N, C-alpha and C positions, 0 to 999 in steps of 0.2 A: 939904643939900638939892641933888640933881643934877637936870639937866634932860634927863633921859634918856628918850626916847621907845620904848615897847616894839616891838618888831619886828612888823609887820602881819601879821595871821592870814590864811593862804591862803583864798581865795574857796570852796574845796571841800576837806573832809578827806580825804585819801587813804584813810584806814582805813573811811570808808562806802563806797568802791569795791567793798570784799569782799562786801559784803552785797549790793549790786545785781546784777540780772541783767536781761537784755533782755527787756521785756515780751511780745515778739514770738516768739523761739526759746528763751528760757529759757537763754541762753547768758552766759557772761560778759563784761563791757565793759571797753574801755580808756579810759583818761582822756587827753583833749587839753587840756593845761593853757592853752596859748595861745589856743586857740579857746574854751575853757572850755565843752566838750562831753564826753558819755560817748558813745564809739563802739561800735556793734554791727556787726562785719565780716559776721556770719552773715546778720543781715538787711539789712545796706546803709544803716543809719540813724544819724544823730546826733542826741542827745537833748541839749537845750541845758541849761546850769546858769546859773539866774538870781538873783543876790543870794546864791551859795552854795547854792541849793536846785535839785537834779535835777528836771528836768520831764520824766516818764517815760511821757508821752501821745504816742501814735504820730501823732496830727494835729499836733504841736508839733514832731517831729522832720523834719530834712530828710534828703534821699536822700543818700547819698554817691556820689562820681563813681565809675563802674566802672573 
């Protein structure tokens, strides 16, 4: 028996990014792993990822700096 711990799963599955689009502009999003956000450059918004779940509500997004 070994004491090996499995590698931690990323909080966000990158494959999911391919299926998500910006709810405002319907354009692709980019993933910011450090900030745990999905970015919509077209809308100027960053959508948070909480507990591995993207929160795609405009009211929960933060504005990107120009």
